[in-house]
N, C-alpha and C positions, 0 to 999 in steps of 0.2 A: 829222510827216513822216517816214518811214523810207527809210533808203538802204542798200543792201546791196553791199558791195565784197568779192569773195572770199568767205572764210569768216565774215566779220563783218557784223552789221547794226547801223546806227546810228540813233537817233532824234535828228531835228534840231530844236532849239527855238530860237525867236526871240521877242524882246521888242523893244517900241518905247517910248523914252521921251525926251521933249523934242526930237522930230525925228531922233533917232539910234536905228537898230535894231542889236541884237546878237544874234548867233547862236552856238549851240555845239552840239556833238555829245556824245551819251551812248551808249556801247556797250550793247546790248540784253542781252548774255549776262551782263555783270558790273555794269552799273548805273553804271559809271565814266565820267566826262567823258573825252573824248578829243580831242586836238588843240587848236586855238587858239580863242579867242573872236574873232569876225570881225565888223567892224561895217559898216553901209551906210546909205544914207538912207532906206531902207524895209526892211520885214522880206522881202520877195521877193529884194531885192538882196543883203541879208546872207546869206540862205539859199543863193542863187546862188553867191556867193563861198565859202561854206563848202563846198558841194557840189564846187566845182572844186577847192579845196585837198585835201579828202578823196580824191578821185580821183586827183590828183596824188601825194599821200603814198602811196597804194596802189600806184601804178605806180613810184614811187621804191623802196619797199620791195622790191617784185617784182624789180626791175632790180639792187638791191644784192644779193639773195639769189642772183640768178643769176651776178653776178660772183663772189660767195664760191664758189659750187659750181664755178665754172670754173676758179678758183685753186686749189681742193683737187684737182680733176683733174689740173691742171697739175703739181702737186707730186707727185702719185703717178706721173704719167708720168715725171717727172724721176728719182724713185727707181727706177723700173723700168729707164730707160736707164743708170742708173748700174751697175746690176748685170747688164745684159744683155752677151752676148758680142759681140765686134767685128763679127761677121758677122750679127748680128740687126739688121736696119735697121728692123724693125717698131717696136721700142722708140724709136728716134731719130724715126721719123715720127710716132709717138703724142704725142711731146712737142712736136714742131712743130705739128701739128694743135691740140693743148691750149692752146699758146700764142696761136695765132690765135683760139681760142674765147675767152681771156681778153681779147684785144684787142677782139673784137667785143662783149663783155659790157661791157667798160669804156666803149667808144663809146656804147652804149645807155645807161648810167647817165649818161654826160655830157649825151647828148641829153634825157634826162628831166629832169635838174637844170636845163637851159637853159629848161625849159618851166614852172618853177615859177611858179604864179600870185601875183600880188601881193595881199595882203589887207589 
């Protein structure tokens, strides 16, 4: 079973032994294992848990990258404001808007982290 999330495709593998199924993901482009080994009572359950974790991991990565980009933009806006003239309110407004974007990105990341599936 293949799963594509963003630019990456994973092949999901599951095996069952003594009533416990274990699933893991392998990145198609590198052949490397990725993420956690997940267990379940059956192969479909283990694969479902793994899929939910991989989807969460992708959302978490996206939210973290968005926060980092917002922080970089905020730092640039602060530097611009520091060298702006007293009459240039655009620089001050830019840093205020950038700070609001950082707060929104942080809230999104916190929401994603709160949805982490148990595996």
